[in-house]
Backbone as a chain_set.jsonl record, in Angstrom:
{"seq": "MDMLERLKETNELVKQLHKEYPELTGALTELYKKTGAEGALPKKTKLITLIALAVASKCEWCIAYHVKRALEAGVTKDEMVEACYLTALVFGTSSWMEIHAVLKAIETY", "coords": {"N": [[125.772, 97.471, 25.294], [123.739, 98.132, 22.976], [120.594, 99.454, 22.436], [118.717, 100.184, 20.311], [120.152, 98.883, 18.306], [119.696, 96.094, 18.96], [116.85, 95.929, 18.779], [116.652, 96.831, 16.17], [117.751, 94.716, 15.278], [116.154, 92.593, 15.832], [113.734, 93.042, 14.277], [114.538, 93.077, 11.716], [115.265, 90.146, 11.526], [112.332, 89.17, 12.167], [111.297, 89.983, 9.869], [112.906, 88.604, 7.828], [112.669, 85.853, 8.461], [109.694, 85.471, 8.287], [109.755, 86.143, 5.282], [111.173, 83.525, 4.51], [110.353, 81.477, 5.797], [107.065, 81.545, 5.81], [104.888, 80.274, 6.636], [105.348, 79.091, 9.218], [106.521, 81.233, 10.648], [104.35, 82.905, 10.235], [102.333, 81.568, 11.824], [103.239, 81.958, 14.359], [103.438, 84.393, 14.59], [100.256, 85.126, 14.722], [99.883, 83.672, 17.114], [101.45, 85.297, 18.738], [99.667, 87.671, 18.524], [97.282, 86.868, 19.24], [97.532, 86.088, 21.959], [98.221, 88.335, 22.865], [96.297, 90.188, 22.982], [93.538, 92.098, 24.341], [92.093, 90.493, 26.885], [91.232, 87.793, 29.61], [93.336, 88.915, 31.182], [94.616, 92.316, 31.102], [95.758, 94.176, 28.724], [98.157, 95.635, 29.014], [99.119, 94.408, 31.598], [99.818, 92.0, 30.189], [101.782, 93.178, 28.961], [103.864, 94.004, 30.657], [104.362, 91.46, 32.021], [105.327, 90.109, 29.675], [108.04, 91.485, 29.73], [109.098, 90.952, 32.17], [109.49, 87.981, 31.437], [111.004, 88.162, 29.658], [113.445, 89.381, 30.819], [114.055, 87.025, 32.616], [114.665, 85.204, 30.649], [116.66, 86.309, 29.726], [117.261, 87.817, 27.552], [118.395, 90.012, 25.463], [117.525, 90.854, 23.217], [114.781, 90.456, 22.843], [113.966, 91.871, 25.336], [114.641, 94.536, 24.536], [112.495, 94.846, 22.367], [110.175, 94.233, 23.741], [109.881, 96.268, 25.89], [109.976, 98.424, 24.425], [107.738, 98.248, 23.051], [105.952, 98.146, 25.465], [106.388, 100.717, 26.925], [105.127, 102.471, 24.746], [102.556, 101.704, 25.285], [101.939, 102.824, 27.588], [103.047, 101.833, 30.001], [104.91, 102.154, 33.155], [107.973, 103.291, 34.133], [108.719, 102.328, 36.689], [106.638, 100.136, 37.205], [107.752, 98.564, 35.23], [110.176, 98.076, 36.333], [109.515, 97.05, 38.776], [108.601, 94.467, 37.985], [110.629, 93.241, 37.246], [111.999, 92.721, 39.761], [110.275, 90.933, 40.989], [110.922, 88.927, 39.165], [113.321, 88.111, 39.982], [112.974, 86.884, 42.16], [112.227, 84.399, 41.497], [113.939, 83.607, 39.93], [116.694, 84.593, 40.699], [119.637, 86.396, 41.255], [121.15, 86.715, 38.944], [119.094, 87.062, 36.863], [118.317, 89.379, 37.954], [119.93, 91.274, 37.5], [119.354, 91.721, 34.864], [117.882, 94.117, 34.901], [119.63, 96.138, 34.26], [119.648, 96.009, 31.235], [117.051, 96.639, 30.78], [116.792, 99.077, 31.944], [118.334, 100.375, 30.146], [117.069, 100.275, 27.875], [114.678, 101.62, 28.141], [115.889, 104.286, 28.831], [116.7, 104.707, 26.195], [114.624, 104.824, 24.478]], "CA": [[124.626, 96.88, 24.571], [122.928, 99.152, 21.724], [119.072, 98.618, 22.484], [118.208, 100.342, 19.13], [120.638, 97.788, 17.268], [118.823, 95.149, 19.064], [115.64, 96.185, 18.131], [116.693, 96.688, 14.578], [118.247, 93.233, 14.538], [114.853, 92.025, 15.968], [112.723, 93.529, 13.326], [115.124, 92.393, 10.678], [115.101, 88.571, 11.681], [111.256, 88.664, 12.023], [110.853, 89.989, 8.167], [113.696, 87.455, 6.936], [111.875, 84.494, 8.628], [108.371, 85.655, 7.216], [109.902, 85.965, 3.862], [111.666, 82.283, 4.105], [109.401, 80.546, 6.357], [105.972, 82.172, 5.849], [103.573, 79.378, 7.334], [105.74, 79.207, 10.73], [106.406, 82.499, 11.24], [102.929, 83.766, 10.542], [101.685, 81.046, 12.976], [103.973, 82.666, 15.636], [102.762, 85.81, 14.803], [99.095, 84.676, 15.109], [99.687, 83.253, 18.671], [101.527, 86.67, 19.55], [98.559, 88.624, 18.482], [96.193, 86.504, 20.283], [97.569, 85.786, 23.279], [98.531, 89.612, 23.543], [95.183, 90.705, 23.032], [92.795, 92.012, 25.6], [91.394, 89.25, 27.627], [91.169, 87.845, 31.113], [94.278, 89.828, 31.704], [94.519, 93.646, 30.311], [97.098, 94.134, 27.615], [99.191, 96.385, 30.045], [99.625, 93.539, 32.412], [100.627, 91.083, 29.466], [103.047, 93.464, 28.364], [104.65, 94.063, 31.996], [104.694, 89.949, 31.797], [106.406, 89.927, 28.916], [109.247, 92.039, 29.936], [109.306, 89.769, 33.146], [109.875, 86.916, 31.169], [112.532, 88.47, 28.731], [114.24, 89.078, 31.853], [114.081, 85.691, 33.17], [115.496, 84.297, 29.534], [118.137, 87.044, 29.52], [117.168, 87.987, 26.052], [118.253, 91.564, 24.984], [116.415, 91.521, 21.852], [113.234, 90.232, 23.638], [114.048, 93.082, 26.512], [114.531, 95.694, 23.512], [111.271, 94.859, 21.824], [109.123, 94.474, 24.745], [110.183, 97.325, 26.725], [109.428, 99.793, 23.364], [106.092, 98.052, 22.989], [105.427, 98.397, 26.947], [106.348, 102.229, 26.652], [104.081, 102.876, 23.974], [101.054, 101.224, 25.713], [101.895, 103.525, 28.765], [103.738, 100.979, 31.298], [105.902, 103.107, 33.526], [109.638, 102.76, 34.573], [108.293, 101.618, 38.07], [105.964, 99.004, 36.746], [108.728, 97.493, 34.717], [111.48, 97.509, 37.283], [108.894, 96.071, 39.955], [108.256, 93.017, 37.39], [112.103, 92.704, 37.288], [112.272, 92.408, 41.034], [109.467, 89.627, 40.847], [111.912, 88.008, 38.52], [114.606, 87.935, 40.909], [112.483, 85.964, 43.38], [112.162, 82.897, 41.132], [115.426, 83.138, 38.749], [117.795, 84.927, 41.35], [120.307, 87.761, 41.261], [121.447, 86.825, 37.517], [118.265, 87.979, 36.265], [117.875, 90.64, 38.315], [121.225, 92.269, 36.876], [118.896, 92.222, 33.588], [117.387, 95.329, 35.15], [120.492, 97.009, 33.549], [119.132, 96.04, 29.816], [115.434, 97.028, 30.712], [116.763, 100.829, 32.354], [119.055, 100.906, 29.069], [116.07, 100.279, 26.713], [113.86, 102.793, 28.672], [116.619, 105.283, 28.468], [116.8, 104.694, 24.597], [113.186, 105.099, 23.866]], "C": [[123.98, 98.436, 23.769], [121.483, 98.765, 21.77], [118.405, 99.071, 21.31], [118.857, 99.366, 18.054], [119.779, 96.637, 17.844], [117.504, 94.806, 18.747], [115.721, 95.93, 16.631], [116.95, 95.201, 14.229], [116.9, 92.146, 14.856], [113.733, 92.058, 14.929], [113.19, 92.742, 11.895], [114.983, 90.767, 10.495], [113.816, 88.32, 11.488], [111.013, 88.802, 10.543], [111.552, 88.879, 7.538], [113.162, 85.927, 7.247], [110.351, 84.605, 8.11], [108.591, 85.424, 5.935], [110.349, 84.433, 3.751], [110.939, 81.341, 4.897], [107.756, 81.009, 6.887], [104.811, 81.689, 6.758], [104.014, 79.499, 8.919], [105.652, 80.186, 11.144], [104.727, 83.185, 11.406], [102.046, 82.909, 11.819], [102.145, 81.776, 14.367], [103.338, 83.739, 15.839], [101.435, 85.856, 15.284], [99.159, 84.603, 16.535], [100.219, 84.735, 19.266], [100.454, 87.493, 19.697], [97.332, 88.065, 19.437], [96.327, 86.198, 21.768], [98.232, 87.408, 23.867], [97.6, 90.783, 23.649], [94.466, 90.913, 24.298], [91.979, 90.718, 26.073], [91.177, 88.996, 28.996], [92.516, 88.755, 31.856], [94.398, 91.099, 30.664], [95.627, 93.384, 29.691], [98.256, 94.718, 28.106], [99.783, 95.204, 31.016], [100.293, 92.396, 31.484], [101.793, 91.799, 29.129], [104.496, 93.78, 29.493], [105.401, 92.33, 32.201], [105.549, 89.768, 31.142], [107.666, 90.303, 28.912], [109.877, 91.296, 31.268], [110.222, 88.503, 32.703], [111.256, 87.101, 30.279], [113.728, 88.516, 29.818], [114.846, 88.092, 32.438], [115.319, 85.202, 32.138], [116.625, 85.027, 29.201], [118.362, 87.294, 28.239], [117.294, 89.593, 25.789], [117.717, 92.009, 23.79], [114.964, 91.493, 22.514], [112.864, 91.524, 24.539], [113.575, 94.666, 25.557], [112.968, 95.714, 22.891], [110.338, 95.307, 22.679], [109.071, 95.799, 25.407], [109.612, 98.753, 25.631], [107.814, 99.477, 23.493], [105.139, 98.722, 24.405], [105.219, 100.061, 27.326], [105.276, 102.857, 25.747], [102.685, 102.853, 24.34], [100.982, 102.038, 27.116], [102.335, 102.64, 30.128], [104.754, 102.092, 31.664], [107.242, 102.591, 33.744], [109.117, 101.718, 35.751], [107.706, 100.495, 37.909], [107.006, 97.815, 36.374], [109.891, 97.207, 35.64], [110.838, 96.608, 38.547], [108.868, 94.847, 39.418], [109.799, 92.48, 37.516], [112.265, 92.061, 38.619], [111.158, 91.064, 41.413], [110.393, 88.528, 40.428], [112.986, 87.48, 39.267], [114.129, 86.971, 41.862], [112.45, 84.922, 42.951], [113.287, 82.536, 40.394], [116.436, 83.708, 39.605], [118.45, 86.287, 40.856], [120.917, 88.062, 39.922], [120.313, 87.508, 36.919], [117.635, 89.394, 36.838], [118.813, 91.796, 37.897], [120.69, 92.424, 35.27], [118.084, 93.54, 33.732], [118.32, 96.316, 34.341], [119.984, 97.256, 32.224], [117.633, 96.897, 29.994], [115.816, 98.856, 31.097], [117.431, 101.278, 30.68], [117.802, 101.143, 27.875], [115.119, 101.518, 26.911], [114.586, 104.298, 28.288], [116.719, 105.728, 26.523], [115.465, 105.213, 24.004], [112.424, 106.318, 24.325]], "O": [[123.917, 99.572, 24.24], [121.145, 97.756, 21.15], [117.383, 98.424, 21.08], [118.225, 99.059, 17.043], [119.02, 96.176, 16.991], [117.078, 93.679, 18.496], [115.083, 95.093, 15.992], [116.533, 94.596, 13.242], [116.708, 91.105, 14.228], [112.923, 91.139, 14.804], [112.477, 92.034, 11.184], [114.631, 90.247, 9.436], [113.61, 87.367, 10.736], [110.551, 87.833, 9.941], [110.928, 88.18, 6.739], [113.228, 85.001, 6.438], [109.917, 83.642, 7.478], [107.863, 84.649, 5.314], [109.847, 83.921, 2.75], [111.006, 80.191, 4.462], [107.327, 80.864, 8.032], [104.03, 82.378, 7.413], [103.226, 79.916, 9.768], [104.82, 80.397, 12.027], [104.167, 83.734, 12.354], [101.273, 83.471, 12.595], [101.37, 82.07, 15.277], [102.78, 84.103, 16.875], [101.257, 86.576, 16.266], [98.526, 85.425, 17.198], [99.56, 85.312, 20.131], [100.203, 88.033, 20.775], [96.628, 88.743, 20.186], [95.409, 86.088, 22.581], [98.627, 87.603, 25.017], [97.815, 91.896, 24.13], [94.632, 90.151, 25.251], [91.244, 90.108, 25.296], [90.913, 89.986, 29.678], [92.484, 89.147, 33.023], [94.277, 90.877, 29.459], [96.411, 92.493, 30.017], [99.347, 94.354, 27.668], [101.008, 95.16, 31.134], [101.286, 91.836, 31.948], [102.836, 91.162, 28.984], [105.697, 93.78, 29.223], [106.579, 92.07, 32.445], [106.607, 89.32, 31.583], [108.491, 89.679, 28.244], [111.09, 91.1, 31.34], [111.24, 88.081, 33.25], [112.252, 86.379, 30.25], [114.753, 87.842, 29.726], [116.026, 88.154, 32.784], [116.469, 84.91, 32.465], [117.512, 84.553, 28.492], [119.456, 87.074, 27.719], [116.313, 90.326, 25.918], [117.497, 93.157, 23.404], [114.209, 92.459, 22.625], [111.776, 92.097, 24.512], [112.685, 95.496, 25.743], [112.328, 96.756, 23.034], [109.745, 96.383, 22.598], [107.984, 96.377, 25.376], [109.022, 99.769, 26.001], [106.926, 100.224, 23.904], [104.134, 99.433, 24.428], [104.221, 100.558, 27.85], [104.605, 103.793, 26.181], [101.809, 103.623, 23.946], [99.95, 101.898, 27.772], [101.848, 102.92, 31.223], [105.33, 102.803, 30.84], [107.509, 101.416, 33.493], [109.148, 100.492, 35.646], [108.254, 99.59, 38.537], [107.143, 96.69, 36.856], [110.469, 96.12, 35.629], [111.436, 95.72, 39.154], [109.094, 93.936, 40.214], [110.036, 91.328, 37.88], [112.655, 90.894, 38.649], [111.539, 90.261, 42.264], [110.633, 87.5, 41.061], [113.452, 86.361, 39.05], [114.959, 86.219, 42.375], [112.625, 84.056, 43.808], [113.62, 81.366, 40.206], [117.495, 83.218, 39.214], [117.85, 87.114, 40.17], [121.213, 89.21, 39.591], [120.557, 88.609, 36.427], [116.812, 90.176, 36.362], [118.527, 92.992, 37.943], [121.355, 93.078, 34.467], [117.625, 94.042, 32.706], [117.787, 97.272, 33.778], [119.814, 98.421, 31.863], [117.316, 97.773, 29.19], [115.169, 99.759, 30.567], [117.08, 102.31, 30.108], [117.743, 102.129, 27.14], [114.836, 102.291, 25.996], [114.05, 105.207, 27.653], [116.779, 106.806, 25.931], [115.429, 106.007, 23.064], [111.307, 106.557, 23.867]]}, "num_chains": 1, "name": "protein.A"}
């Protein structure tokens, strides 16, 4: 798995969908911005949660995207890995194995 390639694919898809489906993609983008902003939960907590959810859904593209954003916001490797372990409590060891993708993304960025 090449996390830079996954990130590139994610960014290209978003651009394509913004162009082809501006209303739908714009609405989703607004939801993402509003839910990701500071609120009852700090932004850092939300970024860690997004990594846990990406791991639970086993989405390498999501992992690549959210790990990069989390690192840029100062989230540590230990915080991300701990969130992955919490994911394993609910989704089992198959989601725990996705820690591999998280570590790969951390190493890449």
